[in-house]
N, C-alpha and C positions, 0 to 999 in steps of 0.2 A: 502391070500395076499390082497384081496380086502377089507376084514374087517380091516386089519391093516392100510390100506390107509385111510379109513373113520374115524378110531379112531384118527389118526394123524391130519386129517383135522379138526375134531371137537375140538381137544385140542387147535389148533392154533386160531380158531374162538373164543373160550372161553377166551383165554389169551388176545386177542385184546379187546374184549368187557369188560373184567375185568379192563384192564388198562384205557380204555376210560371212564368207569363209575366211578371207585373207585379211580383213580389217584387223589392225592391231591396237590394243589399248595402250594408253600413255601412263607411265609410272612416275610418281613424285617422291622425292627424297628430301628430308629437311636436315639442315646443319646449322650450328650456332658457334659462337666464340668459345663455347665450352662443351664438354661431352654431355649429350642428352641421354638420360636413362631410357630403357625400353618401356617402362611403365608410363613415363611422360610422353613418349612418342605415340604410344597407343591411345592415350587420352586426347592428344592434340590432333592426330591424324589416323582415325580408325579405318579410313578407306585410302589406299595408296594408289589404286588404279582407276583411270578415268577414260571415258569414251572419246573425249575430244579436248582440245587445248583450252577452250573457254571454261569448261567445268573444272579443269585442273587449276587454272589461274584464279578462278573464284575461290576455290578452297585454300589456295596458298595465301591469298589476301585476307581471308577470314581468320587465319591463325593468329594474327596480331591481337584481335579482340578476345580470343580464347586466352591468350597470354595475360592480357589485362585482368581478366576475371580470376586467374590463378595467382595474381600478386606481382607479376612482372610488369610494373606500370611504365617502365622505360623501354619496353620492347619495340623493335622496329624491324621492318623487312628490308634487307639490304639489296637483294637481287634475286632474280629468277633466271637461271641459266639452262640452256639446252645442251645436254651431254651427247646425245645421239638421236636417232629418229624416234625412239620410244621412251626416252628417259630425260627427266628434268630434275634440277636441284635448286631448292629455295634456301637462301642464306638469311639468317636472322641474328639480330643482336638481342639477347635476352635481358642482360643486366641483372642486378640483384633482385631476389625474390622477397617480398614483404608478406608476412603472415597475417598481420592485423592492420586495421585502419582505425584511427581515433577520429570519431565524428562529433563535431560540435553542433549544438542545436539551441534554439530559443526556448526558454522556459514555458512560454505560452503555447507552443506548437504541440507538444506531446507530454503526457504524464509519465512518471517513472513506472507506473504499473504497465502502461503500454510498451515502454521500451524494454522492460524486463522479459517480455515475451520473445524478444529477438536477441537480447544480449545478457550475458552473465555479469557484466561489469557496467553499471550505470551510475554516473555522478550527476551533480546539479547542472552542469553545462555540457557534458559530453558522455558518450558511451563507446564501447569497443566492439568491433565486428571482425570476425574472421574473413579474410579476403575471399576464400573459396565459397563461402555461403552468404556473402554480403548482398548479392543480387536477390536471392530468395528472401532474405531478411527484410530488405527494403520493400519488396513486393508485399510481404505480409503486413508491414507497417503502413503501406499505402492502402491496403484493404481495411485496416482499422480506421483510417481517415474517412473512407467512403461510408463506413458504418455510422460515423458520427455526423453524417449529412453532407460532408464535403465530397460530393459525387464525382466531380471532375478533377480532383486533386491528383497531381503527379509529382512524385518525389525524385530528386536528383542530388548528386554530390557535386559541389562546386569548390573552387579555391583549393584544389588538391595540391599538396606540397609534401616534400620529403625533408625531414629534419633528423639527421643522424640515421638511426635505424627505424624511425617511426614515420608513418604516413598519416597526415592529417587532412581533414576535409570538412566542409560546412554543408549541413543538410538544408536543402532548399525545397520549397513547395511552389509548383506552378499550377495555375488554373483554379484558384480558390473560389468555390461557389457553393455555399452551404444551402442545402435544399430541404424543404419539408413537403410532405404529401398534401396537396391542396384540394384535390377532387378525385372521385372514383367513378368510373363508367363501367357498367355491366353490358356485355354484348352477348346476344344469343338467347338468353332467358331474361326478358325484360321485366317479368313479374317476380324475379328472385327476391326473397325477403332480405333487404339490405342489412337488417339487424344481425343476421348471421355472419356477415362480413365483419361487422364492428365488434361483436361480443364473442362469437364462436371462433372466428379465424384471427381476430385481433388486428384487423386492418382499420386504422383510424386516421382521419384527416387531421392536419395540424401537428403530426408527429414527424420526427426526423426520418427522412427518406433513406431506406436501406434496401438495395436491390436484392441481396441475398435473402434477407428476411422476408421480402415480398414474395419471392418464389416459394419459400417454405410455407407461408400463410396460404398461398394459392393451393398447395397440395392438401392442406387441411380440409378444404371444401369437399374433396372427394370422399371424405368420411361421413358426410351428412346422409348419404343414402339417396335422398331425393334430388340431388344435383351432382354433377361432376364437371371438371374443367376440361376444356377442349385442347388448350395449349397453355404455355407459360404466359404470365401477364406481360403486357407491353407498357412502356412509359413514354409519355410525350412531354418533353422539356420545352417550355416557353420561357421567355425572358423573365416573366414575373410569376410563373406558376408551374406546378408539376402535377400531371394527371396520370393515374394508373388505369389501364384498361384490363378488365377481367373477362375471359371468354368462357362462359358457363352454359351448359345445356341441362334441361330438366330431365330427370329420370323417374320412371315409375318405381315407387317404393312402398306399395301396398303389399302386405305380407299375409299369406295364408299358411298356417303351420298346423300339422297334425301328427299325432303319435299313436301308433297301434301297438299294444303290448299283449303278450301271451303268457299265461301262468296256469298252474294246476292247483285246484282247490284241495287243501290238505285233508278235508273231511270227505268230500264226495269223489275226489280224484277226477273231476270233470275239468275240461278246458274252460278258462275264463278269459274274457276280453276286457282290456282296460285301455284308457288313453285320454286324449284331449284334442280339442279344436281351438285354434287361436286365429283371430282376425285382427289385423292391425292396418289402419288407414292413415297414411302420412301425407301431409302437404297437398291435399286435394284442393284447398282453398288458397294456396300460395302464401300462407302465413307461417309455415313450418309447424302447423298444428298436428296433433296426433289423437286418434280415437282407437282404443283397444277394447276388444270384447273377447273374453276367454271363458270357455266352458270345459270342465274336466270331470270325468267319472272314472272310478276304478273297478267297476263291475261288482261291487259289494254294496250297492245303494249309497255310496259316498259321492256326493255331488258338490262341485265348487264352481260358482259363477262369479266372474270379475268383469267390471266395466270401468274404464278410465278415460278421461278427456284431459288433454294437456295443451296449454296455449303459452308458448315462450315469448319473451321480449314484448310485453304489453306496452303499447304506445311508444314503441321504438326505444324502450329502456331495457336494462339488464334484468328486469324483474319478470317472472312468469308465474302462472298459476296452474294447478292441476286438481281435479276432483276425481274421487274413486269410490266405487261401491263394490263390496265383496260379500257374497252370501255363501255360507258353507253349511251343508246338511249331511249328517251322518245317520243313515238308515232311519230308524224311529227313536233315536236317542236324543238328539238335540239339533237345533238350527241356530247359527250365529250370523248376525248381520254387522258388517263393518263399514263405516262411512269415514271418509278422509278428505281434508282440504289442505293444500300446501301452497305457500308463497315461496318461490325460489329466487335466488340471486346468482347470476353468473359472475364469478370472481375474475376469472381469466379463461382463455380458450379451453383449458383442460379440467377446470374445477368449478364447482358450484356448491352453495349452501342453501338450506331451507329451514323454515319454521312452519308450523301448522297445527291443525286440530284433528284428532281421531276419536271416534266414538264406537263402542261395541254394545250390541244388544243381543242377548242369548236367551233362548227358551228351552226348558226341559220338556221333551216330548214323551217321557216315560210315565206310564201309569203308576208304576211302583219302582222303588230304588233297586238297582242291580249291585251285586257284590263287586267291589273294586271300582265302581263308577261313581265319582263324586260330581254329579251333574246337578247344577242349580240354575234358576233364573237369575240374571244379573244385568246391570247396566254399568258401563265404564266410560269415562271421558279422560282424554289425555292431551297435553300439550306436547308437540313433537318438534324435534330439531335434529339436524344431521348435515352431512356433507358427502360429496361425490368427487372422485378424481378418476378420469379416464384418459389414458395415453393411447392413441390409436396407432395403427400401422397399416401400410398398404398391402392388404391381403384379402382376397375374397372369402377364404375359408376362416381366417382368424383376424377379424378387423380390429380387435382390442389387444394391445401389447400388455397393458397393465390396467388394473381396475381396483379401486378402493372405495368402499361404502361404509359409512358409520351412521348409526341412527340411535336416538334415545327418545323414550316416551315417559312423561311424568304425569301421574294423575291419580284418580280414585275409582274404586269399584263399589257399587251399591247393590246389596242383596239382602232381602228380607228386612229392609229398614236399617241395615247396618252399613257404614262406610269404612273403607280400608284403603290406606295409601299403597300405591303400587308403582314400580318402575320396571320398564322393559328396555333392554339394551340389545343391539344387534350390530354385527360387523361382517363384512365380506371382503376378501382380498384375493386376487389372482394375478398371476404373472406367467409369461412365456419365456423360458430360458432357451435361447437359441444355441445349439451346439455345433452349427455349421453342417455342410453337406446334407441338407434336408432333414436334419435331426433336431428335435426340440423336446424339452420337458415342460409340461404344464402342471402348475400347482394352484390349488384353490382351497381356501379355508372359509367356512361360514359358521358363525357362532352367534347364539342368541340365549338370553337369560331373563327370567322373570323373577323379580324380588317382591315377595308378598308374605303376610303372616299366615294366611291360609290359601289353599289352591283348589280350583275347580277343574275338572277334566275338560270342560268345554271352553276354557280360556287358555289352555296350554298351546304351545307352539306345535305345529304338525309338520313333519318332514318325512323324507323317503321318496325314492323314485329317481327318474332320469336326471332331474335338475338338482338333486341333493346327493343322497347316497344311493348308488345304483345297486341293483340286485334285490331291492325291496319295493313293495307296492307304493303307489303314490299316496303321500300323506297318511301312511298307515301307522306312524309312530308318534305318540304324544309325549311331550317333554316340557318340563319347566326350565331345563337347561340342556342345550346340545351343542356339540362342536363336531364338524365333519371336515376331514381333509380328503380332497379329491386329487389323485395324481394320474398323469398320463405320460407315457413315452410315445412321442409321435414321430412317424417317419413319412415324409411327403414323397410319394411316388412320382407325381407330376403336379403342376399348379392346381389341378382340379380333383386330386385324389390323395387321400392319406389313410394310414392305418394307425391304430394306437392300442396301448395296453390300458387296463382299468385296475387300479388298486386304490380302494377307498377305505378309510378308517374313520370310525365314529365313536362318540361317547355321549350318553344322554342320562338325564335324571328325571324321574317322574315322581314328584313329591306326594300326590294323592295315593299312589300305589307303593310308595317307599321303595322305589326301584332305581338301581344304578346299573348300567350295562354298557359293555363295549361291543361295537359292531365291526364286521369286516366284509369286504366285497372284492371279488376278483373276476376279471374277464377281459374281453377285448372288443374292439369296435372299428368302424371305418366311416369315413365321410367322403361323399362324392358330389362334385358340382355337376348338375345336369342342366338341361335347357329349362326345366321346370323349376329349378331351385337347388338347394343343398339337401341331399339325402344322407341321413345318418342312421347307422345300424349299430346297436350295442347288445351284447349278451354278457350277463354278469350273474354270479351266484353270491347271495348274501347270507351270512350266518352271524350269530351272536357268540360271545365268548364261551357260553356253557352249552352250546349246541353243536352237534357233530354235522359233518357235511351231508347234505341231502341234495340229490339231483333235482328234486321237485322244487327246490328253492330258486332254481335258475329262472331268470327273467330275460325275455327277448324284447327289445324296443326298436321300433322303426319310427323315424321322424322325417318329415319333408317340409322345408321352408321354401315356399314358392312366392315369387314376386309377380305382381300384375298391375 
C-alpha cells in the first residue's frame, strides 16, 4: 500500500514539472484587408502571447471594440484560424477610418459652455468630437450632468450613420433622475455641532446633489481640529429622498503652547529668559466654542495678558460673537487695557467678515517724564470691521495653505479733555508655494499703520519676536507704522520633521521719536511632530540698517504646541 502511495505521489510531481517546463504559450497574429502599420498593431495588440486558447480568443474578440473607438466603425472579425499547435491568425475587415463624429443634441440638454469643455467646434444643434477621444469626452460630459443633480444619468450615442466622409450620431440620455440633498445624518459623534456642516463645510439640504463635491466637503471637516472624518460619506437613495451619512469622530483639541527664549543683556551681559504660555480650550461643550488665555513676559518686566472667548454660529445661524480682554504693562512706564467685542458672519466655508467695538484705556505710571517717551493717560473708542480668508490643506505641520486678514478701526482718542480722530489699519497675508519633492517656500507679510495728528508711545503698535520679526525680543519695538516680510525655505525630511531657513525683513516708523528704520533677521529652524505636540526650534540674529553684526543679538526660541 505504501509503495502505491509513493508511485502516485511521484506521478503527480512529474506531471506538474512537465507542464511547468514544457507547456508552450499560444501566439496571436492579426491581419486585415489592408496593410496594418506596426504602430497600430502595437496599440491594438500589446500582448501577443497567451497561456491558453480562451484568453487568446477573448483578446481577439475584443479587438473589434478597440477598432470602433479608433474610428473604424465598420470593423468586423472575419475568422480566427489555427496555423499550427502554437500559432493563430485573426482576420479582420477594418473598412474606412473616420476621424470625427458630428453629434446632434437637444438645446435643453446641455449648454454651450458645457459642450465647449469637450469640443472646439460647438453649434446650436451639434458639436464635433474626435473619434479617439470621444469616449473620454462623453464621460466628462456625463460627470457634468451628475454635478447638476442628474445623478443616474448615462449618455450614449444613437442613430449612428455615415454620410460620405462624415459620421453622424444623436446624443441620448438614459436614467434621468435629478436629485437634491434632503437630509444629513452624522454617525459616531452624535453631539457634533451641525452648524459647522452647514456653514463651515458648506453641506446644505435642498441643494443639488453632487457626489464629488460632497467628498470634498467631507475632507474640510478634518481641518476643524476638534473632529475628523473616519471615512468617505455614504449616500442612501430612496424613491423620494436622498440622505447623506457622515462618519465623524471627536478629537481632543485643547492646546497648551509654550516658548522659552534665551538672550544676553547688552548692559550686564547676563543671560535672560523670556517666553510665553498659551492655553486654548476648544469644543469642550460641543458647540465649537473657544476659550483662549495667553500670558507673555520678555524678562524685562514687560507683561502681556490676553483672554478671549468665542462662540460661533449662534442659534444655528452663520453669526458668531467673540469677546476679548488684553492687558499690557511695560515695567513702570505704562499699562494699557484693551476690550473688544465682535459680531462675525460666515460668508462661505473659507471666508468670514466682522464688525465690532474696541476700547483702549492707558495709564502713565511715570512720576516724571522721560526723554523720548511720549506717555500720556488716554481713552480711545473704535468701531471695527474686517474680513478673513483661510484656505486649508491636509497637513499636520502646515494646516493653512493661504491666509488673508484685513482689519480697520475708526474712532476717537480722548486725553486731557481733548478729542482726536484716529484710524488704525492692519493686514496679514501668507501663502505656501509648493516646489515639489518636499520643497516649499513660505511668505508672510504683516502691516499695520496708525493715522493720527499726534502720537503717544503707549498707543503705538508693538512687534518683534517669534511671531513677527525673529531675532528680536517679544514686543520690543514701538511703531506707528510697520511692515514685516517673513520668508522661509522649507525642506520636509518626513511627514513629521522639517527644516527651514529664516530671512525676515522689516521697516517701521516711530512718530513720537521721529524714527524710521529698516530691520533684518537671518537664521534657521526646524519643526518636529512629537507625541506631545509640535516642537519648533528657531535661532535668528536681528540687526538694524545702521548696526553692525553682533553675536549677542542672536535669539534662540523653543516652542511646543501640545494637544490634550
